[in-house]
MARVEX-589463 format. One line per field, with one value per residue (C-alpha): chain; y, z, x. Coordinates in steps of 0.25 Angstrom, whole numbers. Example, Ala and Ser with C-alpha at 12.3 -4.5 7.8 and 13.67 -1.06 7.14 Angstrom:
REM MARVEX-589463
chaine <- (A | A)
c2 <- (-18 | -4)
c3 <- (31 | 29)
c1 <- (49 | 55)
END
This chain:
REM MARVEX-589463
chaine <- (A | A | A | A | A | A | A | A | A | A | A | A | A | A | A | A | A | A | A | A | A | A | A | A | A | A | A | A | A | A | A | A | A | A | A | A | A | A | A | A | A | A | A | A | A | A | A | A | A | A | A | A | A | A | A | A | A | A | A | A | A | A | A | A | A | A | A | A | A | A | A | A | A | A | A | A | A | A | A | A | A | A | A | A | A | A | A | A | A | A | A | A | A | A | A | A | A | A | A | A | A | A | A | A | A | A | A | A | A | A | A | A | A | A | A | A | A | A | A | A | A | A | A | A | A | A | A | A | A | A | A | A | A | A | A | A | A | A | A | A | A | A | A | A | A | A | A | A | A | A | A | A | A | A | A | A | A | A | A | A | A | A | A | A | A | A | A | A | A | A | A | A | A | A | A | A | A | A | A | A | A | A | A | A | A | A | A | A | A | A | A | A | A | A | A | A | A | A | A | A | A | A | A | A | A | A | A | A | A | A | A | A | A | A | A | A | A | A | A | A | A | A | A | A | A | A | A | A | A | A | A | A | A | A | A | A | A | A | A | A | A | A | A | A | A | A | A | A | A | A | A | A | A | A | A | A | A | A | A | A | A | A | A | A | A | A | A | A | A | A | A)
c2 <- (92 | 107 | 109 | 115 | 129 | 130 | 127 | 137 | 149 | 147 | 148 | 160 | 166 | 163 | 168 | 182 | 183 | 180 | 191 | 201 | 199 | 200 | 211 | 219 | 215 | 221 | 234 | 234 | 231 | 243 | 254 | 250 | 253 | 266 | 271 | 270 | 277 | 289 | 290 | 289 | 303 | 310 | 306 | 300 | 313 | 318 | 306 | 297 | 285 | 276 | 286 | 285 | 301 | 310 | 322 | 330 | 322 | 312 | 298 | 292 | 280 | 280 | 280 | 295 | 295 | 285 | 274 | 283 | 289 | 282 | 284 | 294 | 303 | 298 | 304 | 317 | 321 | 317 | 323 | 336 | 336 | 340 | 352 | 347 | 350 | 338 | 344 | 339 | 330 | 331 | 333 | 320 | 313 | 304 | 291 | 295 | 299 | 287 | 279 | 286 | 284 | 268 | 268 | 274 | 265 | 252 | 259 | 257 | 244 | 239 | 243 | 256 | 262 | 251 | 248 | 264 | 264 | 253 | 257 | 252 | 246 | 249 | 239 | 245 | 255 | 269 | 277 | 269 | 270 | 286 | 287 | 278 | 289 | 300 | 295 | 281 | 281 | 296 | 295 | 310 | 316 | 315 | 313 | 322 | 315 | 325 | 337 | 331 | 326 | 330 | 333 | 328 | 315 | 314 | 317 | 304 | 309 | 302 | 293 | 280 | 283 | 277 | 265 | 252 | 248 | 240 | 253 | 260 | 250 | 250 | 264 | 265 | 253 | 255 | 270 | 271 | 262 | 269 | 281 | 294 | 304 | 316 | 308 | 304 | 309 | 315 | 323 | 334 | 339 | 354 | 362 | 371 | 355 | 355 | 342 | 344 | 329 | 328 | 324 | 326 | 333 | 336 | 337 | 338 | 343 | 356 | 355 | 346 | 349 | 343 | 343 | 343 | 336 | 350 | 351 | 363 | 361 | 363 | 367 | 365 | 365 | 354 | 363 | 365 | 352 | 343 | 330 | 323 | 309 | 301 | 293 | 283 | 284 | 295 | 298 | 287 | 279 | 264 | 258 | 257 | 242 | 241 | 251 | 250 | 236 | 232 | 235 | 249 | 250 | 246 | 256 | 266 | 263 | 262 | 276 | 280 | 274 | 280 | 294 | 292 | 288 | 300 | 310 | 304 | 308 | 322 | 321 | 324 | 315 | 318 | 329)
c3 <- (656 | 660 | 673 | 673 | 680 | 667 | 656 | 663 | 665 | 649 | 646 | 655 | 648 | 633 | 637 | 643 | 629 | 621 | 628 | 626 | 611 | 611 | 619 | 612 | 597 | 606 | 608 | 592 | 588 | 596 | 593 | 578 | 581 | 588 | 578 | 568 | 575 | 577 | 562 | 559 | 568 | 566 | 551 | 544 | 540 | 532 | 529 | 526 | 534 | 528 | 529 | 513 | 512 | 513 | 507 | 516 | 521 | 513 | 517 | 528 | 525 | 513 | 509 | 512 | 525 | 537 | 529 | 536 | 548 | 563 | 572 | 580 | 566 | 563 | 578 | 577 | 563 | 568 | 580 | 576 | 561 | 548 | 540 | 530 | 535 | 546 | 557 | 572 | 579 | 594 | 599 | 598 | 607 | 606 | 608 | 596 | 586 | 589 | 587 | 572 | 571 | 574 | 564 | 553 | 555 | 556 | 542 | 538 | 541 | 536 | 523 | 519 | 513 | 505 | 499 | 497 | 487 | 478 | 467 | 465 | 455 | 445 | 442 | 440 | 429 | 432 | 424 | 429 | 442 | 440 | 435 | 448 | 456 | 450 | 448 | 453 | 466 | 469 | 474 | 469 | 477 | 490 | 483 | 475 | 464 | 456 | 458 | 455 | 465 | 479 | 492 | 504 | 504 | 501 | 488 | 482 | 470 | 476 | 485 | 478 | 477 | 489 | 491 | 483 | 476 | 489 | 499 | 489 | 487 | 503 | 504 | 495 | 500 | 517 | 517 | 532 | 535 | 541 | 543 | 540 | 553 | 543 | 532 | 542 | 540 | 552 | 556 | 563 | 572 | 577 | 589 | 579 | 574 | 561 | 555 | 548 | 539 | 533 | 534 | 549 | 544 | 559 | 573 | 587 | 601 | 596 | 581 | 569 | 555 | 546 | 530 | 524 | 510 | 504 | 508 | 518 | 532 | 545 | 558 | 569 | 583 | 593 | 603 | 589 | 587 | 595 | 588 | 576 | 570 | 565 | 554 | 554 | 539 | 528 | 517 | 507 | 504 | 511 | 499 | 488 | 489 | 486 | 478 | 469 | 463 | 463 | 450 | 452 | 465 | 458 | 448 | 458 | 464 | 452 | 449 | 461 | 460 | 446 | 450 | 461 | 450 | 443 | 452 | 455 | 441 | 442 | 432 | 434 | 431 | 419 | 412)
c1 <- (553 | 552 | 547 | 532 | 535 | 546 | 535 | 525 | 536 | 537 | 522 | 522 | 533 | 527 | 514 | 520 | 529 | 515 | 508 | 519 | 520 | 503 | 503 | 516 | 507 | 494 | 502 | 508 | 493 | 488 | 500 | 494 | 482 | 486 | 497 | 486 | 475 | 484 | 488 | 474 | 472 | 484 | 491 | 480 | 473 | 485 | 496 | 483 | 479 | 489 | 500 | 502 | 499 | 486 | 482 | 491 | 502 | 511 | 513 | 519 | 523 | 532 | 547 | 549 | 541 | 541 | 551 | 562 | 559 | 561 | 550 | 556 | 556 | 542 | 538 | 544 | 537 | 522 | 528 | 533 | 528 | 534 | 540 | 532 | 518 | 516 | 510 | 517 | 509 | 516 | 501 | 496 | 507 | 519 | 512 | 503 | 515 | 523 | 508 | 508 | 524 | 523 | 510 | 518 | 530 | 520 | 517 | 530 | 534 | 523 | 526 | 519 | 530 | 534 | 519 | 516 | 528 | 520 | 515 | 501 | 494 | 483 | 476 | 461 | 455 | 461 | 451 | 439 | 445 | 445 | 432 | 426 | 434 | 427 | 413 | 408 | 417 | 416 | 431 | 433 | 421 | 431 | 444 | 453 | 462 | 471 | 464 | 449 | 440 | 435 | 442 | 436 | 444 | 460 | 465 | 468 | 478 | 491 | 483 | 485 | 499 | 506 | 494 | 492 | 479 | 474 | 476 | 467 | 455 | 455 | 454 | 442 | 436 | 439 | 440 | 439 | 449 | 457 | 448 | 456 | 451 | 451 | 441 | 431 | 415 | 410 | 398 | 399 | 387 | 388 | 382 | 373 | 367 | 374 | 380 | 391 | 398 | 411 | 425 | 431 | 444 | 450 | 445 | 452 | 447 | 442 | 438 | 433 | 437 | 426 | 424 | 412 | 409 | 408 | 422 | 420 | 428 | 421 | 430 | 421 | 424 | 421 | 412 | 403 | 402 | 392 | 394 | 404 | 400 | 411 | 408 | 419 | 422 | 427 | 420 | 425 | 413 | 415 | 407 | 416 | 419 | 405 | 403 | 415 | 418 | 432 | 436 | 433 | 438 | 450 | 447 | 448 | 461 | 467 | 464 | 468 | 483 | 483 | 480 | 491 | 502 | 496 | 497 | 511 | 515 | 511 | 500 | 485 | 474 | 463 | 472)
END
């Protein structure tokens, strides 16, 4: 029979190891949240909230990008920019750059690049989806697709190229998860008492850039602004789950997938 002091020591060792594991798990979770926040703040406006490409920049999780790059190479790209047009982000500091890089590596390890290459299945009525897009659902009021539609929100011509049907549906029904900073609707009050409501395109310590629904851009100096109300939402309607039936949602998703394939074949819809 073991002496009591040995059993006590073993219990303390187990408690210590469990505590270390818990702290490490908590630290990893905290790092993941921090990385996602920094990515949304600095990168999502160009590369998309899911890192699969946006209107201004290519995807970061495709096989030709992060998959074959080391952590140090990714760090240097974020820090120094690229000849292709990406600006340097050295000013955000090494800690934030490291957080962004770790977030990208985590996306890659979770299989984002493999999933992105899978062609989504079309299970709905493409023509019905087209009619909804330009009609009842009013998507075309803000989104351009194959040269037709609005310009306040992202161009959807190739949006579905690297996304599956479930991802597209989630983007439609839960548009603010996550909320891309450059798509948030704000109301700005100026010193002269003018209220401007529009999409917050950019802000820093000195200026605030706003685009209103008529397409006009306003670059406002901070010292000319007396208040900013952040809505916490984009222009995207948040009631599509109740406004549209499951079939209608599926038809729109199918239209977006079809449009993406058509653009990839260098065809123009409607001709």
